[in-house]
C-alpha positions as CSV (number, residue, x, y, z in Angstrom):
1,X,-134.9,118.6,-128.2
2,X,-136.1,120.0,-131.5
3,X,-139.6,118.7,-130.8
4,X,-139.6,120.2,-127.3
5,X,-138.6,123.7,-128.6
6,X,-141.2,123.4,-131.4
7,X,-143.9,123.7,-128.8
8,X,-142.4,126.9,-127.3
9,X,-143.7,129.7,-129.7
10,X,-147.4,129.1,-129.0
11,X,-146.9,128.5,-125.3
12,X,-144.6,131.5,-125.1
13,X,-147.3,133.8,-126.6
14,X,-149.8,132.5,-124.1
15,X,-147.3,133.0,-121.2
16,X,-146.5,136.5,-122.3
17,X,-150.1,137.6,-122.7
18,X,-151.0,136.2,-119.3
19,X,-148.0,137.8,-117.6
20,X,-148.6,141.1,-119.4
21,X,-152.3,141.2,-118.4
22,X,-151.6,140.3,-114.8
23,X,-148.9,143.0,-114.5
24,X,-151.3,145.6,-116.0
25,X,-154.1,144.6,-113.6
26,X,-151.6,144.6,-110.7
27,X,-150.6,148.2,-111.7
28,X,-154.2,149.2,-112.0
29,X,-154.8,148.0,-108.4
30,X,-151.5,149.3,-107.0
31,X,-151.3,152.8,-108.3
32,X,-154.4,154.3,-106.7
33,X,-153.7,152.3,-103.5
34,X,-150.2,153.9,-103.4
35,X,-151.7,157.4,-103.6
36,X,-154.2,156.6,-100.8
37,X,-151.5,155.0,-98.7
38,X,-149.2,158.0,-99.1
39,X,-151.8,160.2,-97.4
40,X,-153.0,157.7,-94.8
41,X,-150.8,155.6,-92.6
42,X,-153.7,153.3,-91.8
43,X,-154.3,152.6,-95.5
44,X,-150.6,152.0,-96.0
45,X,-150.5,149.4,-93.1
46,X,-153.6,147.6,-94.4
47,X,-152.5,147.6,-98.0
48,X,-149.0,146.5,-97.4
49,X,-150.2,143.9,-94.8
50,X,-152.6,142.4,-97.3
51,X,-150.0,142.3,-100.1
52,X,-147.5,140.7,-97.7
53,X,-150.1,138.2,-96.6
54,X,-150.7,137.2,-100.3
55,X,-147.0,136.6,-100.7
56,X,-146.9,134.2,-97.8
57,X,-149.5,131.9,-99.7
58,X,-147.7,129.6,-102.1
59,X,-148.5,130.5,-105.7
60,X,-149.9,127.1,-106.4
61,X,-152.2,127.2,-103.5
62,X,-153.4,130.7,-104.4
63,X,-154.3,129.4,-107.9
64,X,-156.1,126.5,-106.4
65,X,-158.1,128.7,-104.0
66,X,-159.6,130.6,-106.8
67,X,-161.2,127.4,-108.2
68,X,-163.9,127.0,-105.6
69,X,-164.4,130.7,-105.3
70,X,-165.0,131.3,-109.0
71,X,-167.1,128.1,-109.2
72,X,-169.3,129.4,-106.4
73,X,-169.6,132.8,-108.2
74,X,-170.6,131.1,-111.4
75,X,-167.5,132.4,-113.2
76,X,-165.1,130.3,-115.3
77,X,-163.0,128.5,-112.6
78,X,-160.2,127.3,-114.8
79,X,-157.9,128.8,-117.4
80,X,-157.2,132.5,-117.9
81,X,-159.4,134.1,-115.2
82,X,-158.1,132.4,-112.0
83,X,-154.5,132.7,-113.4
84,X,-155.0,136.4,-114.0
85,X,-156.4,137.1,-110.6
86,X,-153.8,135.1,-108.7
87,X,-150.8,136.6,-110.6
88,X,-152.1,140.1,-110.3
89,X,-152.3,139.7,-106.5
90,X,-148.8,138.3,-106.5
91,X,-147.6,141.4,-108.4
92,X,-148.9,143.8,-105.9
93,X,-146.3,143.8,-103.1
94,X,-143.2,145.0,-104.9
95,X,-145.1,147.8,-106.7
96,X,-146.9,148.9,-103.5
97,X,-143.9,148.8,-101.3
98,X,-141.7,150.7,-103.7
99,X,-144.4,153.2,-104.4
100,X,-145.2,153.9,-100.8
101,X,-141.5,154.0,-99.8
102,X,-140.7,156.3,-102.7
103,X,-143.5,158.8,-101.7
104,X,-142.6,158.6,-98.0
105,X,-138.9,159.4,-98.9
106,X,-139.5,162.7,-100.7
107,X,-137.8,165.5,-98.8
108,X,-140.6,167.5,-96.9
109,X,-138.8,170.7,-97.9
110,X,-139.7,169.9,-101.6
111,X,-143.3,169.5,-100.7
112,X,-143.3,172.7,-98.6
113,X,-141.8,174.5,-101.6
114,X,-144.5,173.2,-103.9
115,X,-147.1,174.4,-101.3
116,X,-145.3,177.7,-101.1
117,X,-145.7,178.4,-104.8
118,X,-149.4,177.6,-104.6
119,X,-149.5,174.3,-106.3
120,X,-152.8,172.3,-106.1
121,X,-152.7,168.7,-104.9
122,X,-153.0,167.5,-108.5
123,X,-150.1,169.8,-109.6
124,X,-148.0,168.5,-106.8
125,X,-148.7,164.9,-107.7
126,X,-148.0,165.4,-111.5
127,X,-145.1,167.8,-111.3
128,X,-143.3,167.0,-108.1
129,X,-144.2,163.7,-106.5
130,X,-144.6,161.5,-109.6
131,X,-141.3,162.4,-111.2
132,X,-139.4,161.9,-107.9
133,X,-141.0,158.5,-107.1
134,X,-141.0,157.1,-110.6
135,X,-137.5,155.6,-110.6
136,X,-138.2,153.8,-107.3
137,X,-141.6,152.7,-108.6
138,X,-140.0,151.3,-111.8
139,X,-137.7,149.1,-109.7
140,X,-140.8,147.6,-108.0
141,X,-142.5,147.1,-111.4
142,X,-139.4,145.3,-112.7
143,X,-139.4,143.0,-109.7
144,X,-143.1,142.3,-110.1
145,X,-142.7,141.5,-113.8
146,X,-140.0,138.9,-113.1
147,X,-142.0,137.4,-110.3
148,X,-145.2,137.2,-112.5
149,X,-143.4,135.6,-115.4
150,X,-141.9,133.0,-113.1
151,X,-145.2,132.2,-111.3
152,X,-147.1,132.1,-114.6
153,X,-145.6,128.7,-115.2
154,X,-147.9,127.4,-112.4
155,X,-151.0,128.4,-114.4
156,X,-150.7,125.1,-116.1
157,X,-152.3,123.4,-113.0
158,X,-155.6,125.3,-113.6
159,X,-155.7,124.6,-117.3
160,X,-154.2,127.9,-118.6
161,X,-151.6,127.2,-121.4
162,X,-148.2,128.5,-120.4
163,X,-144.6,127.5,-120.5
164,X,-145.4,125.5,-117.4
165,X,-147.0,122.9,-119.8
166,X,-143.5,121.9,-120.9
167,X,-142.1,121.9,-117.4
168,X,-144.8,119.9,-115.7
169,X,-145.1,117.5,-118.5
170,X,-141.4,117.0,-118.6
171,X,-141.1,116.5,-114.9
172,X,-143.9,113.9,-114.9
173,X,-142.5,111.9,-117.8
174,X,-138.8,112.7,-116.9
175,X,-138.4,114.2,-120.4
176,X,-135.6,116.6,-119.6
177,X,-135.7,118.3,-123.1
178,X,-139.2,119.5,-122.3
179,X,-138.1,120.8,-118.9
180,X,-135.2,122.6,-120.4
181,X,-137.2,124.1,-123.2
182,X,-139.8,125.5,-120.6
183,X,-137.2,126.8,-118.2
184,X,-135.0,128.4,-120.9
185,X,-138.0,130.1,-122.6
186,X,-139.4,131.3,-119.3
187,X,-136.0,132.6,-118.1
188,X,-135.4,134.3,-121.5
189,X,-138.7,136.0,-121.4
190,X,-138.1,137.3,-117.8
191,X,-134.7,138.6,-118.7
192,X,-135.9,140.3,-121.9
193,X,-138.8,142.0,-120.1
194,X,-136.6,143.0,-117.2
195,X,-134.0,144.5,-119.6
196,X,-136.7,146.5,-121.4
197,X,-138.1,147.8,-118.1
198,X,-134.6,148.5,-117.0
199,X,-134.1,150.7,-120.1
200,X,-137.4,152.4,-119.4
201,X,-136.2,153.0,-115.8
202,X,-133.0,154.5,-117.0
203,X,-134.9,156.7,-119.5
204,X,-137.1,158.0,-116.6
205,X,-134.1,158.6,-114.3
206,X,-132.1,160.5,-117.0
207,X,-135.2,162.2,-118.4
208,X,-134.6,160.8,-121.8
209,X,-138.2,160.4,-123.1
210,X,-137.2,158.6,-126.3
211,X,-135.5,155.9,-124.3
212,X,-138.3,155.0,-121.9
213,X,-140.9,155.4,-124.7
214,X,-139.0,153.1,-127.0
215,X,-138.6,150.4,-124.3
216,X,-142.3,150.5,-123.4
217,X,-143.3,150.5,-127.1
218,X,-141.2,147.3,-127.7
219,X,-143.1,145.7,-124.8
220,X,-146.4,146.6,-126.2
221,X,-145.4,145.4,-129.7
222,X,-144.3,142.1,-128.3
223,X,-147.6,141.6,-126.5
224,X,-149.4,142.7,-129.7
225,X,-147.6,140.1,-131.8
226,X,-148.4,137.4,-129.2
227,X,-152.1,138.5,-129.3
228,X,-152.5,138.6,-133.1
229,X,-153.3,134.9,-133.6
230,X,-155.9,135.1,-130.9
231,X,-157.7,138.0,-132.6
232,X,-158.6,135.8,-135.6
233,X,-162.1,134.3,-135.5
234,X,-161.7,131.1,-133.4
235,X,-162.9,127.8,-134.8
236,X,-165.0,125.6,-132.5
237,X,-162.5,123.6,-130.5
238,X,-163.1,120.6,-128.2
239,X,-160.9,120.5,-125.1
240,X,-159.4,117.2,-123.8
241,X,-158.4,117.2,-120.2
242,X,-155.7,115.2,-118.4
243,X,-154.4,114.9,-114.9
244,X,-150.7,115.2,-114.1
245,X,-149.1,111.8,-114.9
246,X,-148.0,109.9,-117.9
247,X,-151.0,107.6,-118.4
248,X,-153.3,110.6,-118.5
249,X,-151.1,112.4,-121.0
250,X,-151.1,109.3,-123.3
251,X,-154.9,108.8,-123.0
252,X,-155.6,112.5,-123.7
253,X,-153.5,112.3,-126.9
254,X,-155.3,109.0,-127.9
255,X,-158.7,110.6,-127.4
256,X,-157.6,113.8,-129.2
257,X,-156.4,111.8,-132.2
258,X,-159.8,110.1,-132.5
259,X,-161.6,113.4,-132.3
260,X,-159.3,115.0,-134.9
261,X,-160.0,112.1,-137.2
262,X,-163.7,112.7,-136.7
263,X,-163.2,116.3,-137.8
264,X,-162.9,118.2,-134.5
265,X,-160.3,120.8,-133.7
266,X,-158.7,119.7,-130.5
267,X,-156.9,121.5,-127.6
268,X,-155.5,120.0,-124.4
269,X,-155.7,121.0,-120.8
270,X,-153.1,118.9,-119.0
271,X,-151.7,118.7,-115.5
272,X,-155.0,119.1,-113.7
273,X,-155.5,117.9,-110.2
274,X,-158.2,115.2,-109.5
275,X,-160.8,117.6,-108.0
276,X,-160.0,120.3,-110.6
277,X,-160.4,117.9,-113.5
278,X,-163.9,116.7,-112.5
279,X,-165.0,120.3,-111.7
280,X,-163.7,121.5,-115.1
281,X,-165.8,118.8,-116.8
282,X,-169.0,119.8,-115.0
283,X,-168.5,123.4,-115.9
284,X,-167.7,122.7,-119.5
285,X,-164.1,124.0,-119.3
286,X,-163.1,120.7,-120.7
287,X,-165.2,118.4,-122.9
288,X,-163.8,115.0,-122.1
289,X,-161.3,113.2,-119.9
290,X,-160.5,109.9,-118.3
291,X,-161.0,109.4,-114.6
292,X,-161.0,106.3,-112.4
293,X,-164.0,104.8,-110.7
294,X,-162.4,104.7,-107.3
295,X,-161.5,108.4,-107.5
296,X,-165.0,109.5,-108.4
297,X,-166.5,107.1,-105.8
298,X,-164.3,108.2,-102.9
299,X,-163.4,111.8,-103.6
300,X,-166.5,113.1,-105.4
301,X,-169.3,110.9,-104.0
302,X,-167.7,110.6,-100.6
303,X,-168.3,106.9,-100.3
304,X,-166.1,104.8,-98.1
305,X,-167.1,101.3,-99.2
306,X,-165.5,99.2,-101.9
307,X,-168.3,97.4,-103.8
308,X,-167.8,95.2,-106.9
309,X,-167.7,96.9,-110.3
310,X,-171.2,95.6,-111.2
311,X,-172.6,97.8,-108.4
312,X,-170.1,100.7,-108.4
313,X,-170.0,101.6,-112.1
314,X,-173.8,102.0,-112.7
315,X,-174.1,104.0,-109.4
316,X,-171.3,106.3,-110.6
317,X,-173.1,106.8,-114.0
318,X,-176.4,107.6,-112.3
319,X,-174.8,110.0,-109.8
320,X,-172.7,111.9,-112.4
321,X,-175.7,112.4,-114.6
322,X,-178.0,113.4,-111.7
323,X,-175.6,115.8,-109.9
324,X,-173.8,117.5,-112.8
325,X,-175.2,116.3,-116.1
326,X,-171.9,114.4,-116.8
327,X,-172.2,111.4,-119.0
328,X,-170.1,108.3,-118.3
329,X,-169.6,106.9,-121.7
330,X,-168.1,103.6,-120.5
331,X,-165.0,101.9,-119.3
332,X,-161.8,101.7,-121.3
333,X,-161.1,98.1,-120.3
334,X,-158.3,98.4,-117.7
335,X,-158.0,99.3,-114.1
336,X,-155.4,101.6,-112.6
337,X,-155.8,101.0,-108.9
338,X,-153.8,102.2,-106.0
339,X,-151.5,99.4,-104.8
340,X,-148.7,99.2,-102.2
341,X,-145.5,98.0,-103.8
342,X,-142.0,97.2,-102.5
343,X,-138.7,96.1,-104.1
344,X,-139.0,92.4,-104.7
345,X,-135.9,91.5,-102.8
346,X,-136.8,93.6,-99.8
347,X,-140.4,92.2,-99.6
348,X,-139.1,88.6,-99.8
349,X,-136.4,89.3,-97.2
350,X,-139.0,90.8,-94.8
351,X,-141.7,88.2,-95.6
352,X,-144.2,90.8,-96.6
353,X,-146.8,89.7,-99.2
354,X,-150.0,91.4,-97.9
355,X,-151.2,94.7,-96.4
356,X,-151.6,92.9,-93.1
357,X,-147.9,92.0,-93.2
358,X,-147.1,95.6,-94.2
359,X,-149.1,97.0,-91.3
360,X,-147.1,94.9,-88.8
361,X,-143.8,96.0,-90.3
362,X,-144.8,99.6,-90.9
363,X,-143.1,101.2,-87.8
364,X,-139.7,100.4,-89.3
365,X,-140.5,101.3,-92.9
366,X,-140.6,104.6,-94.9
367,X,-143.6,105.3,-97.2
368,X,-143.4,107.3,-100.4
369,X,-146.7,108.3,-102.0
370,X,-147.8,110.5,-104.9
371,X,-148.7,114.1,-104.2
372,X,-152.4,113.3,-103.5
373,X,-152.6,110.0,-101.9
374,X,-151.9,110.9,-98.2
375,X,-154.8,113.4,-98.3
376,X,-157.2,111.1,-100.2
377,X,-160.1,109.1,-98.5
378,X,-158.6,105.9,-99.9
379,X,-155.6,106.4,-97.5
380,X,-157.9,106.9,-94.6
381,X,-159.8,103.8,-95.6
382,X,-156.6,101.7,-95.8
383,X,-155.6,102.9,-92.3
384,X,-159.0,102.0,-90.9
385,X,-158.6,98.5,-92.3
386,X,-154.9,98.1,-91.6
387,X,-153.4,99.9,-88.6
388,X,-150.3,101.3,-90.4
389,X,-147.9,103.6,-88.7
390,X,-144.9,104.2,-90.9
391,X,-141.6,105.6,-89.6
392,X,-142.0,108.4,-92.2
393,X,-144.4,109.2,-95.0
394,X,-143.4,111.6,-97.8
395,X,-145.1,112.8,-101.0
396,X,-143.4,112.8,-104.4
397,X,-144.3,113.4,-108.0
398,X,-145.2,110.0,-109.3
399,X,-142.0,109.6,-111.4
400,X,-139.8,110.5,-108.5
401,X,-141.8,108.2,-106.1
402,X,-140.4,105.3,-108.1
403,X,-137.0,106.8,-108.0
404,X,-137.2,107.1,-104.2
405,X,-137.9,103.4,-104.0
406,X,-135.2,102.5,-106.4
407,X,-132.5,104.5,-104.6
408,X,-133.4,103.3,-101.1
409,X,-134.9,106.5,-99.9
410,X,-138.3,104.7,-99.4
411,X,-139.2,101.2,-98.5
412,X,-142.7,101.1,-99.9
413,X,-144.7,103.2,-102.3
414,X,-148.3,103.8,-103.2
415,X,-148.0,102.5,-106.8
416,X,-150.4,102.5,-109.7
417,X,-151.4,99.0,-110.9
418,X,-151.2,99.9,-114.6
419,X,-147.7,101.3,-114.3
420,X,-145.2,99.5,-116.5
421,X,-142.4,100.2,-114.0
422,X,-143.9,97.6,-111.6
423,X,-142.8,94.7,-113.8
424,X,-139.7,96.5,-115.2
425,X,-138.4,97.2,-111.7
426,X,-139.4,93.7,-110.4
427,X,-141.6,95.2,-107.7
428,X,-143.8,93.2,-105.4
429,X,-147.4,94.4,-105.2
430,X,-148.9,93.6,-101.8
431,X,-152.4,92.0,-101.7
432,X,-155.3,93.9,-100.2
433,X,-156.9,90.9,-98.4
434,X,-159.6,93.1,-96.6
435,X,-160.8,94.9,-99.8
436,X,-160.0,98.4,-98.4
437,X,-159.1,99.9,-101.8
438,X,-162.0,100.4,-104.2
439,X,-161.8,99.5,-107.9
440,X,-160.2,102.0,-110.3
441,X,-161.6,101.1,-113.7
442,X,-160.7,103.8,-116.2
443,X,-163.9,105.5,-117.3
444,X,-164.5,108.0,-120.1
445,X,-166.5,111.0,-118.9
446,X,-168.2,113.6,-121.2
447,X,-169.1,117.2,-120.2
448,X,-172.8,118.0,-120.0
449,X,-172.7,119.9,-123.3
450,X,-171.3,116.8,-125.0
451,X,-173.6,114.3,-123.2
452,X,-176.1,114.3,-126.1
453,X,-173.6,114.8,-128.9
454,X,-173.9,111.5,-130.8
455,X,-171.1,112.4,-133.3
456,X,-168.7,113.2,-130.4
457,X,-169.7,110.0,-128.5
458,X,-169.4,107.8,-131.6
459,X,-165.9,109.0,-132.3
460,X,-164.8,107.8,-128.9
461,X,-167.0,104.7,-128.5
462,X,-164.4,102.4,-130.2
463,X,-162.1,103.0,-127.2
464,X,-164.6,101.4,-124.8
465,X,-163.3,98.1,-123.3
466,X,-160.5,98.2,-125.9
467,X,-157.4,98.8,-123.8
468,X,-156.2,95.8,-121.8
469,X,-154.1,96.6,-118.8
470,X,-151.0,94.9,-120.3
471,X,-151.2,97.3,-123.3
472,X,-151.6,100.3,-121.0
473,X,-148.6,99.2,-118.9
474,X,-146.5,98.9,-122.1
475,X,-147.6,102.4,-123.2
476,X,-146.9,103.9,-119.8
477,X,-143.4,102.3,-119.8
478,X,-142.6,103.8,-123.2
479,X,-142.9,107.2,-121.6
480,X,-141.6,106.4,-118.1
481,X,-138.5,104.3,-118.8
482,X,-135.1,105.9,-118.4
483,X,-133.7,105.1,-121.9
484,X,-135.1,105.3,-125.4
485,X,-138.1,107.2,-124.0
486,X,-141.0,108.2,-126.2
487,X,-143.3,111.2,-125.9
488,X,-146.9,110.8,-124.8
489,X,-147.8,111.5,-128.5
490,X,-145.6,108.6,-129.6
491,X,-146.9,106.3,-126.9
492,X,-150.5,107.2,-127.8
493,X,-149.8,106.3,-131.5
494,X,-148.3,103.0,-130.3
495,X,-151.3,102.3,-128.2
496,X,-153.7,103.2,-131.0
497,X,-151.9,100.7,-133.3
498,X,-151.8,98.1,-130.5
499,X,-155.6,98.2,-129.9
500,X,-156.2,98.6,-133.7
501,X,-159.8,100.0,-133.5
502,X,-161.3,101.6,-136.6
């Protein structure tokens, strides 16, 4: 638990700065819109309709939608910018709605009186409308602040450090201290900001200037303290990327340790989706990460064949270099392929050993997959080769997919061949007799800016062909098992000692 909370201060500062910036941008967009909306019913309908529409889009999807848009515009598609834009849009609705409602609710007699004494439009806004609407507007700002701080945890998925790093990492590795640390810190931050804004709201309502100014000053001081470390001249840092499961967390730390030993300052961007991770590498948002040959082959290259490694790997290397300047440094020595797995006793009882057997039995079976598999081309290729039609198919986070199988909520899962839980849980992996699933050799990919960096490549070269699948399974199981769990850092150190490369 202590180690989990030790990561909180730095992530809390990033989380606060992101939330603060998104709220300020949301206010900057909302306030002029409120004024326009108060004087035009058409503007009010359009503005509130747009803000309501944004709220219907899940926050995670909104963050993901900015990735291709910013990539197309030539702007940084990952990290702070997409997170800022998405969260600012999310903050709009409560501010807009309360502001417009507050202005619409002002007694017309008050406005007539202001006109009667000859006030200009500016004087009416500053001396009459603003003081009357401010308490209502502050309530909307408080709601927006709490929403923004909560949604900021999702920024982890596009590579922006936040308290979501702890939550996502903890969920994937079933490390509950990490989840608790992230949740407690996020909730505490939201409550603290809401309390300060509440004091400001009370100060405005009771016309106690010292109260609302003190509350806002504390907020600004808090943001300033969080920003101070970032104002110092930044040292060059290399960024190691990772997708959102245990093996990726371990490999990222293994790579990071080697780069640190070579003299680099290292940062991590973890929890990235498959398409996001490769796009981040091409644009230089990350410097290095591990992907899998079959993923690049099917998802990026749009190939639907399953050639042998001797043909696939050189073709991937040529394609990556030609289309994005990405360098495939080499393979790590193990394969982590998709595989269909069942509980051993259930597979034996049903006489299922191959995917042909599974296809015949599929109408009475329930499939559990990871979050990506059912939308991946590999699943389409499997269904073309084997006419499967399951009674149900549900997506889970990888760790919970295994739990679904263990607890009987699923009969078959789309497992990963390097997962230590296959042997530990005595699962039966079904044979792909028709070769529908391509190879998934783990490959080390370097960003274009690192492609010609000999020092960088030499630091990582000892990892090539150095990790047997048995060692990777053991390392994965150190993190994924239910008791005596280790952190990805601990598993990475164990793996480094196991492969014992200089």
